[in-house]
N, C-alpha and C positions, 0 to 999 in steps of 0.2 A: 666743088665736090659733089654737091647734089645732083648736078647733070650728070655726073661721070656714074654715081650709084643709079640712076634712073636708066641709063642705057646699059648698065650690067643686068638689071632686072629684065629689061625687055629681051636682051640677048637670051638669060638663062629662060624666059617662057618660050622662046621660039623651040630652043634645043628640048625643052620637055614637050612641047606638041610634036616635033619631028620623032623624037624617041618614042611617043606613044602611038604613033602609026606605024612606025618600021619594026620595033621589038617583036609585037606579038606575031608578025610572020616569021621572024626566025625563031621565036620561042616553040612554035608549034613542032618544030623539027624533033626536039627533045622533049616529050611530055612531062618527064620526070625531074627535068631541071629547066626552070625558067629564068631567063636573064633579062634585066632591064637597066637603065642607065639614067642617071638623073643629075644636072648640074649641081654643085654646090651652092649653098646660099639659097636654095630654094626655098620658100615660104612655106609654111604651114598650110596644109590643105591643097597642096598642088598635087596634080594626077601624075602618078609614077607609070601606071598601066592597067587595063582591064584585065585583072587576075583571073577572076571567076570564068570570064569567056575564054582566056587561053588555057583553061582547065577542062574546058568544056561543057560547063555549067550556065544555066540559065537563071536568073534571078529568083524564080520559082522553085528552083533546087535548093536555094541557099538555107532555109531554115531546116529543111531536114538534112542536109550534108554537114551544117554547123562548120562552115570555115572558119578556121583561127589561125594565126601566126605563133610561133614556137621556136624558141632557141634556146642554146645552152648559154650563151652569153646574152644575159638580160638586158644588158645597157644598149644592144644594138636595136632591140624591139621598140624602144622608145621613140625612135625616128619615124616609124612607118605605121598605119593602120589599114584596115580594110573596111570599106563602106558596107553597112549593114544591108541597104536595099539593093545596092548594083554589082556589089562584090570587087569593086575597082581598089587598087593600092594606090594609098595617097600616102603625102609626107606629113607626119604628125608634128614634128618638131625640126626647125631651122638645121640646115646640114652644114658643117664646118669641115672640109676635110682635112685640113691642116691640123685639127684638134683630133679628129677622129683616127688618122692614118700617119699624122707627122710628115717627114720628109721622104715614104715610101713613093716609089714610082709610081704604083697602083693603089688603087684604094677601092674595096666594095665591101658590102654588107651582106652577111650570108644568114639565112635562117629558113626554117620548113614551114610548109603549110600544109597544115592536117585537115582531112576531110573524114568524117563519120559516116556510117550505114551506106556502104562499107567503109571499114577504117583503110585509109590510104594517105600517103604522106608523098609531098614534092618538094624539091629542094630550090629555092629562088635566091638568085645573086643579084644584087643591085650594085651597079658600079657607079661610085661618085667622082662625077668629072670635075676637074679643077678648072676654076675661071682664075682671073688675074685681080684677086681681091686683096691681094698684099703687096706693098712697096718695098723695094730694097730697103734695107736698114743696116747702118752703120752702129758698130758697138761704141764708138765714142762720137761725141759731139765734134772733137777736133783732135787732128793727128800732129803731134809735135816731134819734128825731125831736126838732128843737130848735123851739119855737114862743114867738115873743116874747109877752110879757104883754099888749102891746097889740093883739094880733090880735083882731079882731072876731068875735063869734059867727056862726056860718055857713060859717067858711072850711074850705076842703076840702084835706087832704094825702094825695096819692096813696100807696098803700101797695104793697109788693112783691106780685105775683101768684103764687100757689102753681102747681107744675108737676105734671102728672100724664100719663105715658107713655101711658095708655089712649086709647082715641078712641071718639067717640060719646057715649052718654049716661054713659058710665063715666069720662069726661073733664069732664063738665059740673059746673064747681065752684060752691058756694054758700058764703058766708062769714059768720061769726058772730062776734060781739064780746062778750067778757065785760062786764057791767055797769058803768057809769062815768058819775057826774053831769054830768061836764064833756064828755064825748066821745060820739059815735055811730058808727055805720058804715053807710057808702052804698056802694051797687054800680053803677058806670057800665060799659056795653057799649063797646068800641072798635070801631073801623074793622073790625078782623079778626074780629069775633064773640066775643071772649073778655071775661069780667067783670073790670072793675077795682077793686078794693076801695080805699076812700077813707076816711080818718078824719076826721069833721066835728065842729068845735068847737062846742059846744052852750052854754056859758056863757063868759063874760069870765074870763081867769086873773089871778091875783094873784100874783105870784113871792113875796110877802112871806108869804102864806098858806101857800102849797103849791108847791114849786121843781119837784116831778117826778109822774110818774103812770107806773103800771104796769098793762098789758092783757094779755090774750091774744087774738090772733086765730085761729079756727079756719077750716079750708078742708074742706069735705065733699063728695065728688063724686056723681055720681047713680048708681051701681052700686047692686046688689042681692046681697048687703048693700053698703051704704055704707061708704067708706073716707073718713077723715079725715086732716089733718096740721094741727099749730098752730105758730105763732111768737109769740114775746112782744115787745109793743111797750113800748117804754121812751120817754116823752116827759119831755124836759127843758125848762122854762119859762125864758126867756131875756129879757134887756132889749129894748128895742123894735127890732126890725128889720120893720118893716111891708112890705115890698115881697119878693117872691118872684122867683126868676128865671123868665122867660117865653120858651118857645121861639117861633121864628117861625113854626113849623108844629107841628100836633100830631102829625102822623104824616110820616115822610120816605120816600121811595121812592128806590131806585139800582138799576141794572142794571151787572153786571160781566159780563166774559167769562170763561167758565171758562180755566185755565192763564195767567191774567194773571200777571205777575210778581209775585214776593212785595213787599210795600211800597208796592203802586199804592194812589193814594188810590181810595176808593170813594165817600164823599160827605163833607160838612162840613154839621154841625149848629151852629145859632146860636141862643144866648138871651141875653137882656138883664135887667139889674135896675135897676130905678128908684133903688135906695138909692146912697148915696155912701160913698166909703172903702171899708172891707174889706166891709161889708155888700154893696157893688154888685161885687165882684170875684167873677165866676163861674168855677166849675170843672166839668168834665165826667168823668162816669163811666158805666160800665155800670150798668143797674139791672135786676135780674132776668134776668140772663142765665146759661145754663147752661153750664158748662165746655166743652162742645163748640163754642160760639160763641166764647167766649174764646180757644180754640185756634187760631180761623181769622182772626178780626178784633181790631184793636186800637184805642183811642182815645186821641187826645190830650187830657190833661186842660187844657191852655189854650186851644187852638186848636180843639178839637172836631172836628178830622179823624178820618175813620174809614178804617182801611188793612186790608188783607189781609195776614195774617202768614203764614200756611200757604197749601198749594196748593189752590184751588177745583178740585171735580171735578164737574160737572153730573151725570155719572151716578151719583155717591155721593148728591149732595144739592143740589137746584136752587133751594132757596128758604131765606133766613134771616129770623127775625123775632124783635127784640129791643127792650129799651127802654134809654133814655138819660136819665141824671139831669144838670141843671143845678144845682148848689148854691154859695150866695153864702156871704160870710164871715161872715155872721150865723147861718147855720144853716138857712136858708131853701132850699128845692128845687124845681125844676120837672121834670117828666117829657113825654117823648115817645115815640113808638114809631118804629121803623127796620124798613123792610122791603126787604131786598138779595134780588135775583132774580139768579140765576146764568145766563147764557145758553150756548146749546151751541155748541159749535166740533166741525168734522169732524176730531175728534183719536181717532177709533177705527176701525181697519180692521176690515171683517167676520172674524168668527171662524167657521171651518169645521171642523166637528167631524163625522168618519164615525162614522156609527151602528152600521151594517152594510155588509157587504162578503160577496157569495156568490162566491166564487172557488174553484176554476175555474169557468168557464160553459161548459156542454156546446156545442158548434158548430152543434147541431141546434136551438138554443132558439128559439120562436117571436117574433116581433116584439112588442115591448111587455114583455118579461121584465124583471122588478126585479131589478137585479144589485148595487146598491148604495144605501144610505140615507144623506144627509148632513143635518145640521143647520146653518143659517146664522143667527148672532146677531151684530148691530151694536148696541153700547150708546149709541150716538147716538140722537137724537131727530129728529122731523121728516123733512125730506128727507135729513140727514144718515144717518138709521137706515134708510132704505128700500134693500132690496138687491135685486139681480138677480143670478142665475147663469146661467153658460154654461159649455159644455165649449171647450177649446182645442183648436185643430187640428181635423184630420179624424180621423174614428173612427166605427165602426158604432153608435155609442152616442149617445143623447140623453139632456137632463136635463129634468125636468117638476117642477112645484111640487105638492107633497104638502100636507097638512094643517100649518097653523102656518107656521112657518118651516123646516119640512123640504121636502128634495128627493129625488126618486127618479132615479137612472141606471138607464135602460132600453136595452134593445137597438133601434137604430133601422133596422137593415138585417141581413141574413145574416150569419153568422160563418163563416169558413172558417180552421181550425186550419191547413192546408197552408200558406196564405199568409201568417198572422200568428198566432203560438203565443200570444203575449200582448200586450194594450194596455196603454200608459200613459196613463190617461185623467186629463187635467188638468180641474180644477173651479175656475173662476175667479169669486168673488164680487165685485161692486162695488157700494158705496153710492151715493147720489145726491147726495153733498156736492160741494163746488167748492173746491178740486179735489176728484176723487173719489178714494177709497182703495180698494185691493183687495187681495185675498188669493187665495192658492192653495194646492191640495192635489192631489198626484197619487195616483191609485187604481190600483194594479197588478193589471189583471185577466186570470187566465191563461184560455185557451180550452182545455177538455179536449176530447179527440178521439172521434169516434163513426166507426165503420165506413162511412164514404161513398166509400171510393176502392176499386175492384179492382186487384190487382197488375197491372201494365204491364212486359210483356217488353222488353228491349232492341231487339228484332228481331222482326218479326212471323213471320218464317220463317229457320231455321238450317239451313246446309248444313255436312256433316262429311263427310271424305274419310278412309277407314281402308284401308289396305292388306290385302289378304287374307292368311289365315294368320297373323292376329294371336293374340295369347295370349288366352285368356279372362279377363276382368276388367280389359282394358287400356282406358283412358279414352278416349272417344269425342269428347265435346265438354261445355262446361259452359255450362247457359243461366241467364240472370239475368233476375230480374223484380223491379222497385221497386214498393213501397207507400208511398204518401205519408202514409198513417196511421201512428199512433204505437203503441208496446207492442204487444200481441196483435193488434191490428189492423192492423199494419204486418209481423206476422213472417209470412215466407212459408214455403209448404212445396210440394214439388213430387212431382207423381204423373204416371204414365203413362195420358194418357186414352185411347189407342187408338193405331192405326195405320193403314197401307194397307189392311190385311185386319182390322182392329178390334184391341182391346187383346189378346185372345187370341194373336191372330199376331204382335204386335209384342213382346210378352214375353219370348218365347224368345231374341230378339234381344239387347236392351239391358234394362237397369235404371238407374233413377234415385235417386240419392241425395236423401231427402227435405228436407234442410238446405241443403245447397250447390247442389244443382241440376246435379250431374255425371252424365253418362250414361257408363255402363260397358258393353262389350261381354260378353255372357253366353256366348257361345261364339266359336270360329274361324270366320271367313267365308270362304266360296269364293266367288270371282268365277265360277267356272263354273255355280255353282248359283243364286246371288243376285247381281246387280249392284247393285242400290239398293232401299231401302224405306224407308218414310216412318212416322214415329211423332209422336202429338200429346203434347204435354206441358203438363198443367195446372199453374198455379202458384194456390194457395188461401191466403188469409190467415186468421189466427186469430179474426177477428171473430166475432160472434154477430147475425145470421146472417153466416156466412162469405160472401165475394166471391171469384171466381176469374175466370180468364182462361186462353185456351190458346195455344201455339205450335206450329207445325208444324217438325219436324227430320227433313230429309231427308238420310239417309246413304248416300253412294257408297261402293262396296267398288271400291278400284283394283287392278287386275291385277296378279299378281307372273308372272315365266317360269318358273312350276313344272310345268308340262307338256312333254314333249318331243314333237317331231313324232312323228306316227303313219302309218307308210307303209301305204297300203291297196293297193297294187300295184306293184311284184311283191310278192305276199305271201311272208312269211319261209318258209324252208325246215324241213322237220321233221328234216332231218339235214344235214350239209355235202355239198355236192356236188348236192344236190337240190333241185328248185325249179323256176318256170315258164321257159320259153326262148321264144326269137322266132327265126323263120327268115328271114334276110335273103337275097333273090337276089344272086348273084355280078355279076349285071349292074345292080345298083343304082348310081345316079349320085350325087354329092354332094348332101346335103340331103335324103336319102331319110328317111323317118319310120320309125326301128325301133321305138320303143315310147315311152310315156308313163309317167314316175315319178308317181304320184298319193298326195300325202301330205296329211295334215290335223293341224292344232294347236288343242288346246282353248282356248289363251290367247286374248287380244284385244290389237288395236292392233299395236305393234311387236313383242310377242312372238309374234304369229300370223304375221309376214311370213316368209315361208319362202323360201329360195334352196338352189338345187342345185348340187353340185358333183361332179365326175368324180375319185373318190378312187382308186382302182385301174383299169385296163384291161389287157386282153393287147396291145392295140396302142392307145395312147393317141392317136396320130395319125389313127386311122381313125374315131374317134366324137367329137361334140362334144355337150355337155348344156346345154340352155336354163335361163340362171341361175335365173329367175323362173316358168318355164313347166313345167320337168321332162320337156322332150321330149329324146327321145335320137335324135338322126340322124347320118346319115354325115357325115364332115368332108371324104372325098374318094369318087373312086369305087371301089368294091371291085375290087381284082386277084385274080388266081389266086395270088398268093404268100400272100396273106392266110392265116391259118389259119383252118380250118373251125369252130373253136371259139372263141368269144370270151366272156370274163367281164368284166362291168363291176360295179364296186362304186360306188356312189351313196351320197353323204353329204347329207342332208338338215338344214339349220340354220335355227335361228329367229334372231329379230335382239333376243332379251332380252339382259338383263346379269344373270349370265352367260349367253351363249347355249346353248341344248340342241340336240342333234342326235340325228340316227338315220340308219342306214344301210340299203340295200335291196342285193341281189345279183341282176344281170340275166344270163342265159345267152343267146347269140346263135349262131346256127347259120347259117354261108354255105352255102347250098344252093340250086342252082335248083329241084329238088322235093323231095318229102318223102322218095321213095326214096333220094335223093342224101345227105338229110340224116339218115336213120336210122342208119347206121353213125357217123357222128360222134356221135351220141346214145349209140349203145350204147357206144361208147368211152369218153364222158363219163360214163355210168353205171358202167361197169366200173372206171375210174380212181377212181371215187369211193369204190368198195368196199374193204374191207380184204383181205389176202391169204387169211384164213381164209374170209371170205364168198367170195372170188372161186374157191376151190377148190370149195365147197358147190356154187356157180352152175354151174361147169363140169361138175360130176358129173350135176347136175340136167339141164342141157342134152342132155347125151349121152343120158341116161334119156328126155328127151323126143323127141329124134330118133328113138329106136328105136321109141317109141310112134307116132310121125307116118308112119315107115315102114311098120309093120304096117297103120297105117290106111289109107294110100295104096293099098297091096295090096287091102285089103278093099274101096276105094271103086272100084278099077279092076275088079274082078271084077262088083261089083254094077251098073258102068257098063254092062259089056258085056251083062249080063242085061236091063238094062232099055235098049235102044238107042232104043227110040220116045220116050224122054222128051225135053223142050225143054232147049235149051242153058243152060249154067250163068249166063250173063248175065241171060238173061229172068227165071230164078229169082231172080236178085238183085234185080230191078226188079218183081217180082211185086207185086200189089195187096195181098196178105195180110201185106206186110212194111211198108209205107209209108202216112204219112197221104193224105188226100184232096188235101193241098196242092201234090201233084204234084212229088215229088223227082225229080231229074235224076242220073244217073250216068254218069261218062265209061267208055267201054269200054276204053280202053287201060290203067286202073288195075287191070283184074283180071288181065290178062297182062303180065307184065314178065319183068324179069333178076333181080329181088330175090331172095335167097335164101329169102324168106318170101313166102306169098300173103296177101294182104288183100282182105276184101270192103268196098268202101266204097260210103256212100251219100252223095250229095249235095243238099243244099236250100239255099234262099235264106236269107239271115242272120236276115232278119225272120220267117221261118217256121219257125226251128229248133224253137222249142217246140211246134210243130204235127207235127212228124215222130212219127209211130207205129211204133215198132219192138216187135218180138215180145218177150215177156219171156226173159230169158236162163235157159236152163234150169240154169245153174253160176251161183256166185256170182262178180259181178265184182270186179277187182283194181283199184288205184290206177295210176294213168298211170305212176308211177315204177318201176313192175314191167316197164311197156314199154320202158322205158329203161334197164333194169338190164342188158341185154345178153343175155338168155337167148332163144333162137330161137322164135318163135311156130310154132304147129302150122301145119303145111303143107295146103294145100288145092288140089286139081288143078282145072284148068277144066272138066274133065268131071263132076265130082263137082257133082250141081246141086242137091242139097240140104244141102250142107255149111255154109252159113251158119247154118242153122235148126237143124242136128241136133248134138248135143254129141260131142265126140270119145269115141272108144272106150276111152281112158284113163280109170280111175275118179276120177284124181287131177288132170284137166286142167281149167281154169278159162276162161272167156270174160273177155276183155279190151276193152272199147270207151271212144274217148275223141274227143272233136270238136277236131279240129286246122283251122289255115287251110288252105283249098285252094291247092295249088301249080300251078293250070292257071288257062287263061282261057277262057270259055266267052260266046258272043255274048248267049245268053238271061241270063246271070247279070251283066253288067256293071254295072247299077245297084245290087245288092245282093252284095257277096262271099259267095262259098259258103264253108260249112264244111263239113268232111269229118270223118266219123265212121268212126275206125279201129277194127277188131275184129280180135281174135286169140285163139287158144288158145293156153295155157301150162301146162305141167304142174308141178305143185308139188312 
């Protein structure tokens, strides 16, 4: 026995080596269906075939492609495995063809090979070749026959057939009988193609001479080397029972549907015996029936009814063949063959097995991308086993048939993660039975994000209003942009992209926080310097490549009342009591324009609306002030009782909250002429001085009078010497002292009753800038000195060159100031004249 098993293993190894060389050549013709063959009883670790090479893969490609075996029938995968290093297909468990396929003529194992990156599937069939590893076996150790002594030579007695689980030539049996003078062996071929051994009576029997015979029947199969099995035949010679039972048919056929209830009648066999009495009483029993059949069927010994005892399953076995024996009371028997076919019913719904799922699926996957691989198997046959697959509901996926019973789930339209981040795809498999059975499985396919969306601001343009004088670092505005992508692709950062004058100009004003989008002031804003500005904020996601968008932020600076009104006229005095003055004739009527207070406010809006109020006045009833114009007019006619000197204090207020104000002081002199106004001015100036200063000025005035007296005497002497000289008035109007604009001088201003003498030159207002005066030989002094009360130098009418000559006193200065004319002249009616008042004063 050991030598025989060793020979079988060597033969199997030769078969494997030969198949490993020949099959890859055949398999390359059909790259999506590979076929291999391997003998049964091949040991674990034996090579089946170079699977990876037949698929066009090198060993270096195996880690990336993730080659693996899948099958809907899990039990089939336990027999094979793939080598991780080289991708070869190996046997992982001993192969027993009889256990795997029973008495089927062909036996193969089918499974799928799945490759990733990209996803693909190949169908593999491994044929299990039969070897002669089973000996013929009889169901009984001994066969007992009773033959009557009157049986004629040539009578045939059927014997039990041996069973061999092998197939093909390995199960083709031949029978041999040990030598016997009374019996021989004959073999008859049945309708199913099997060989039925029969014992043939060669000579008449005589019970009195020999009552029993013993022989050995040997069954030999057709394998190489051949295997055999034996059974002992014991023949008992009985008294005369010369008729054996005879079946109505030599072979019975029946059909029974699977899932028939236990105890259902399958068929009834019938045999008759011509003998009478106990020799004609027939009983039925199974003959030459394996235990697998006895577990499914039973036979009634009296009636011959054959019923099913267990559950019939077409998917496990669809055909049963067995023998039935009819035996009479005398020991004679007859045999028939029974063939039972099990018909299929649609009792199996399709089985869906998910072989591979690629999840998540990138949303930019092209059409036709394989995302899942499923296998559908229906154990039924015919139309009941025909399966169609479809996807339930609407989805951007489709299902297409692949090799064998596999199906691919592919993308049918563009994916958009922002619309649907996950798809639950339901695969429905239905068979062709009536009624049809179906099954479902749901594939959860997540969609992975790609950076296909740019950030979008909630508003295309933002406006922010910030009050001036804000604190540096104060929040201005928060911009927000949303990105429909996920993860880093949807993480938004904010940057300053530029402004109304570019990024460099916008940066000193505001900054933006990268994560929150909050804009902060970089410094305090001043409305008077910058009223508004614009910046561009860029929102950029974290994808690669990054996407971005911009929005404009316009910042408006709101004005605050932080600037008080500024008085332009009258100008503020350098000292108390000093300042500009206006001369109003005493003949002025009500509404006479005295002056106009001019003020400005650097603020805007209500903060710059100015109003004028008369805060103080020497005689409040004499003057009125325009609330918005700032014009100072007489409220009534000027009377003689009114004081010659009037002091007005005007307050200028804006309309801010709180309001800011400024004051202006205006001095008004009521006089008909300048000569009349000068004493009042001198008194005003003197009253404004302190007692110490007044003493000083009195002494100075006395010294000046003495100097003027000496000068007058000198000038009188000079006048007498130069009698031929022109009058003083003509010298005043000489061409060498005035511009070509043609000034005019009224004669009565050179001669008067004032205590001091003045040389006055008159020109139209528009031509004042053109008046050419001789440069003063001594430095000029301010007009306030004129009003301080010191007596000016005396000039006599006879001193013709007095205006052009310096005084004899070395400390005397010349003072000149333009003042409004106090006279009227026809030639100057359209342009009011301006007077240039000049005087000499001793310091």
